[in-house]
Steps between C-alpha positions, in 0.01 A plus 500: 500500500491152642233241420480218756394155386385296800573157355380428146384224272783266404528664163456860380761674712695603192196666345425670830860634519476630147170670582659667806788635290262641241318690771821642643503261802716224634362167624569344838390142562421392855503121528538232757677275254703651222554159335139501390592760248831347380380484137370853485791648687742335260354694209649826372178701565527451879864606530409816692240345732586536865413190708440504871445164677281501808189338641238652267213351703605727789351839439682672781839380371413610143390850619819532706715405194315738274553795735861484395416499127498848340240644269239223514231583245284189540482136599363224282462126504428295194407192705173464699683326786634829623197718401392562864862570605549742219182680594578533866856616442392756241244633745760540777734688263223718355539360146228417246324170562197279429177526696541249791135387477539416134820296549340320796198414288679364194752304714215321684336251264210438742412871536549564129265224392223615732550862407467418131190296571335785692581733207338263252834416339526141607250212507604355834624567847785334694528353850784573745657209692777457750630154415627459858172591665163443337168316542441236238123568475555872452776462241327237287155665506380627158830421325454430128747252345739509350645787702829682531689536830779749501717717723330841535837672463663242269732562209693298239227234462585375847243348737214460251299178516184363338244293687246285312299400804472543876766241576741672264428828672571369843822332378614830347430692824692243697795526264485879494513514878863385478608748230664841545208704368526877464140544609197287568306293240216600277259251346316596181341329201722369225441703181501305178654718235814613316761692705663821387662799665459874439769762541358842572635833613295751707567863577271721707213261449549466120584149376663383182499140380852417379497138398345160549712189566388136458583246766555123482441326833602152597228226519289473815538462788803732475486860375859551399550771238678342198492742204399850394460695174432867437348711376180310438254660264122450549228598257418872529164448670652267763790740555263791559300299747816395686635855517173629637487216752857544634451873547187427704691241709790733576273794557289301745805431721625861479812414293631847428860460384749233401536186295249221567537140396153343489459129438156424371294228332262517211209273610163422349359753749741779415834626642616394846793647692734237639735739674637857474865593571616859543789463256596389154471129433780275613703247304621701198177689418678834550773391256237374257322835497828687447585284206160490349432872505866610464491715816633489853172447697699532827523876439149524640622362834755775529265772381240398761765492769576858402122575524481568128231389255649201311556573129368148429148626594497704175734304281392338177574126530541270206640153555792425267535127591356229720676351804466149635655372817519175695604438859764222498439283803698226667322173428592345835610613845868510582789732451521705178820438308483658159306521171610322187427628153527875540756510221237353261286811535733691267333577166174345613183670364372771733849586646431312825666623817530316831473702818622300804302508825707231680867466569699178519435334832146626549290253693170412338259354763178512295413509136136601561542875456741773389753414774619236255584756235846477347456778247287669236533435127382791292456508117370743243269463201288690251205430730458388864394155371811460283716625779364246746549214253858618450549489876360152521716374216813648669402345833529153344874551470554560869550254781503593874761287673440428871705325765333286760494651847682181611801563274 
């Protein structure tokens, strides 16, 4: 049997390939740019992965290509960018797929916020704005400051701004009108709280909480993700409340099956959803969960593609170690050259590993968000806190070397 991966997160392809083999399947990757997976495809675990390069945003071309592929058992995509494409292609080929309404709801931050508010699961509503066509009086009416302005279909911390007053808001809208947004803009209150993310798995309406990950965000006015640690352990009473809450949230939107990555804040008024993604968390959260629990969490992707109840739903999980990770960013725009100090990671506490996300010659035009990522530095520890400190200590040994765009 053949499992089709319609693109993927930058990392995790090796685990996905191993999961396919365990289930008696082979893995075929469809991608518009094979070089994005150079690191993963260089690993031994992906030696039997078939790669087909084509325009994966063109559903008709993908369907045409798959008609020549034998024994297709299922299609999956571990990245939300292709969630709609994966859904539509699966429907055309008669394969298992998500509910289109649910995917549409979670991928639209404006609709999701108002849905949660109407269900009593959020304290506020949001306002939809077209930055290229709006009335000032309508947009600024009843806005509470500070507020967040973000792309309704955004990802990777891109196109998120904070406005502290009306002038800020109008300046943000003017700037946004020149940006390549994926959707329109939503305006909502700025929650004051601590940001975390939840990884859950749902099957036939039943949801299991797998792990909580902490997040370190850059200082305002940017919202660049800097560091992560998992699994985070809360007191039992708080954990019980959180588990009850996330099940209500996912049930309210009809989330029946699949991984969900929910970013949320703990505020003085309770839990607030920031966004929900129909996948595992990005960066190296999947790798972190594999290491922490000593399992291949990607097996659930393959089992669901085969329309089987994931074993993870019933598995006893006990974390054996904590994982900390940092995104290593370029500190200035320009052309990425190389990283100095990787040799000094040998024998460093936490067995740090650097996973590259940029190749030599990559042009960095902005350092405001994850487009400036050069790589991910991951380290282990006896707890998530120790692991994160090990990662920070290892990061001090590295230097990102850039060349000026004028050179």
